[in-house]
C-alpha positions as CSV (number, residue, x, y, z in Angstrom):
1,M,41.1,-1.8,-86.5
2,A,40.4,-5.3,-84.6
3,D,36.8,-5.6,-83.6
4,L,37.4,-5.8,-79.9
5,K,34.8,-7.0,-76.6
6,V,33.7,-4.3,-74.6
7,T,34.5,-7.2,-72.0
8,S,38.3,-6.9,-72.8
9,M,38.7,-3.6,-72.6
10,T,41.2,-1.6,-70.1
11,S,39.1,-0.6,-67.4
12,L,39.7,3.3,-66.4
13,A,38.2,3.0,-63.4
14,A,39.0,5.8,-60.1
15,G,40.4,8.5,-63.3
16,T,37.6,8.7,-64.7
17,A,36.3,11.9,-64.7
18,N,32.5,13.6,-65.8
19,E,34.0,14.7,-69.4
20,D,34.6,11.0,-70.5
21,V,32.1,9.7,-73.3
22,L,30.6,5.7,-73.0
23,H,29.3,4.0,-75.3
24,I,24.6,3.9,-74.9
25,I,22.0,2.9,-76.6
26,D,18.9,5.1,-76.7
27,D,15.8,2.9,-76.8
28,P,17.1,-0.1,-76.6
29,T,13.3,-1.9,-76.5
30,G,11.7,0.1,-79.0
31,T,13.6,1.6,-82.0
32,P,17.2,1.1,-80.8
33,I,20.5,3.5,-82.2
34,N,24.0,4.2,-80.8
35,K,24.6,7.1,-79.2
36,K,27.4,8.6,-76.7
37,V,27.0,10.7,-73.2
38,T,29.4,11.8,-71.0
39,V,29.9,11.2,-68.0
40,G,28.8,14.7,-66.7
41,D,25.6,14.4,-68.9
42,M,24.7,11.2,-67.1
43,L,25.2,12.3,-63.8
44,N,22.8,15.1,-63.3
45,A,20.6,13.1,-65.8
46,L,20.2,10.3,-64.1
47,A,20.1,12.9,-60.7
48,A,17.7,15.6,-62.2
49,P,14.8,16.3,-59.4
50,V,11.2,15.8,-60.3
51,A,8.1,18.4,-59.1
52,L,6.0,16.5,-58.2
53,A,2.6,17.4,-58.4
54,T,-0.9,17.9,-55.8
55,G,-2.4,14.7,-54.8
56,A,-1.6,11.8,-54.4
57,V,1.4,9.4,-56.6
58,S,2.4,6.2,-57.6
59,I,6.3,7.3,-57.0
60,T,8.3,4.2,-58.8
61,E,11.6,3.0,-59.7
62,A,12.2,4.7,-62.8
63,T,10.7,8.3,-62.3
64,H,11.4,9.1,-58.5
65,A,14.4,6.7,-57.4
66,G,17.8,8.5,-56.7
67,R,16.1,11.4,-57.1
68,I,15.2,14.3,-54.8
69,S,11.1,14.5,-55.4
70,M,10.2,17.9,-54.5
71,L,6.1,18.8,-53.1
72,P,4.5,21.0,-53.5
73,D,1.7,22.7,-50.6
74,Q,-1.2,20.4,-52.1
75,A,-5.1,21.7,-53.4
76,S,-7.4,19.5,-50.7
77,G,-7.3,16.1,-48.7
78,N,-4.4,14.6,-47.4
79,P,-2.5,12.9,-49.8
80,S,-1.1,10.4,-49.9
81,L,2.6,8.9,-52.4
82,T,2.7,5.0,-52.8
83,L,6.0,3.9,-52.9
84,P,6.6,0.6,-54.6
85,T,8.0,-3.1,-52.9
86,P,11.9,-1.9,-51.7
87,I,14.5,-3.2,-53.8
88,V,17.9,-3.2,-51.6
89,G,20.0,0.4,-52.1
90,M,16.6,2.0,-53.9
91,V,16.4,5.6,-52.3
92,F,13.7,8.0,-51.9
93,R,14.2,11.7,-51.5
94,F,10.8,14.2,-50.9
95,V,11.2,17.3,-50.2
96,Y,8.8,20.1,-49.7
97,I,8.6,23.3,-51.4
98,G,5.5,25.1,-49.8
99,A,6.0,28.8,-49.4
100,A,3.9,28.2,-45.9
101,A,2.8,25.5,-43.6
102,D,0.5,23.7,-45.8
103,A,-3.0,22.9,-44.7
104,H,-2.9,19.6,-45.6
105,N,-1.9,16.1,-44.4
106,T,1.3,14.5,-46.7
107,L,1.5,10.6,-46.3
108,I,4.1,8.1,-47.8
109,V,2.6,5.0,-48.0
110,P,4.6,1.7,-47.7
111,P,3.0,-0.9,-50.0
112,T,1.2,-4.5,-47.8
113,G,3.5,-6.0,-45.6
114,V,6.4,-3.1,-46.2
115,D,7.9,-1.5,-42.8
116,Y,9.9,1.6,-41.8
117,E,12.3,1.4,-39.5
118,G,14.7,4.5,-38.1
119,S,13.5,7.3,-37.2
120,L,12.5,11.2,-37.8
121,A,14.0,14.3,-36.5
122,F,11.1,17.2,-36.2
123,F,11.1,20.6,-35.1
124,D,7.6,21.6,-32.9
125,S,7.0,25.1,-34.5
126,D,7.2,26.2,-31.4
127,N,11.0,25.8,-31.1
128,N,11.1,21.7,-29.2
129,T,12.9,19.4,-30.8
130,S,12.2,16.2,-30.9
131,V,12.5,11.9,-32.2
132,V,9.9,10.3,-33.8
133,V,10.4,6.5,-34.1
134,S,9.3,3.4,-35.9
135,D,7.8,0.8,-34.2
136,N,9.7,-1.4,-37.1
137,S,6.0,-2.8,-37.9
138,A,4.0,-3.5,-41.6
139,D,2.0,-1.8,-43.5
140,D,3.0,2.0,-41.5
141,T,2.1,5.4,-43.7
142,L,3.8,8.1,-42.6
143,T,2.0,10.6,-41.5
144,I,3.5,15.0,-42.0
145,I,1.1,16.7,-40.3
146,T,0.7,20.2,-41.9
147,P,3.9,20.3,-43.4
148,Q,6.6,23.9,-42.9
149,N,9.1,22.1,-43.9
150,F,10.5,18.3,-44.4
151,D,13.8,16.5,-45.7
152,I,12.8,13.1,-46.0
153,V,15.1,9.7,-47.1
154,L,14.1,6.8,-47.2
155,T,16.1,4.1,-48.5
156,A,15.5,0.7,-49.1
157,T,17.7,-2.1,-46.9
158,S,15.7,-5.8,-48.0
159,T,12.6,-6.2,-50.0
160,T,10.2,-5.8,-46.9
161,K,12.3,-2.5,-45.3
162,Y,12.8,0.8,-45.5
163,H,15.3,2.8,-43.0
164,I,13.2,6.2,-42.7
165,S,15.6,9.6,-41.7
166,G,15.7,13.3,-41.8
167,Y,13.5,15.5,-40.6
168,V,10.3,17.2,-39.9
169,T,8.9,20.8,-38.8
170,S,5.2,21.5,-37.8
171,A,3.1,22.4,-34.8
172,T,2.2,19.2,-35.1
173,A,4.1,15.9,-34.9
174,P,4.3,13.2,-38.0
175,T,3.0,10.4,-37.3
176,I,4.7,6.2,-38.1
177,A,2.0,4.3,-37.4
């Protein structure tokens, strides 16, 4: 069989299925090895949830983008999840998996000069519902006050903005300031 450039091959496009096989190069910056992976295995691996540790966490594109980051009850303090500089299209999703209302706040902090746009639905544990809206000013911190439940999505819409959406359930409304 003659050598064939990848760019010369016919595209499968919409016919791609989970059982189709892709050629990958494992560890290209270290000791590269040719391997194969199915489309389904690759998608599952890239979407696997990330269990965050208690305490402060530096969020990264490589580990957290495109995945659900599951946040447990916090042991002490008011830990910060520090976000990286936005890359357009990068998405982070944070879900609280605690067993009960947490006794500690959780802060989600963007880098200097980056702001939030958008809003969160707030479900007060006293059965009231409202919306918490970002003021679109730089260096805001999202503070989730003693959460009972939350599911928050941050989508980078530019190199200086994260669009925020989702909900928080607590006795006290979150702040974006």
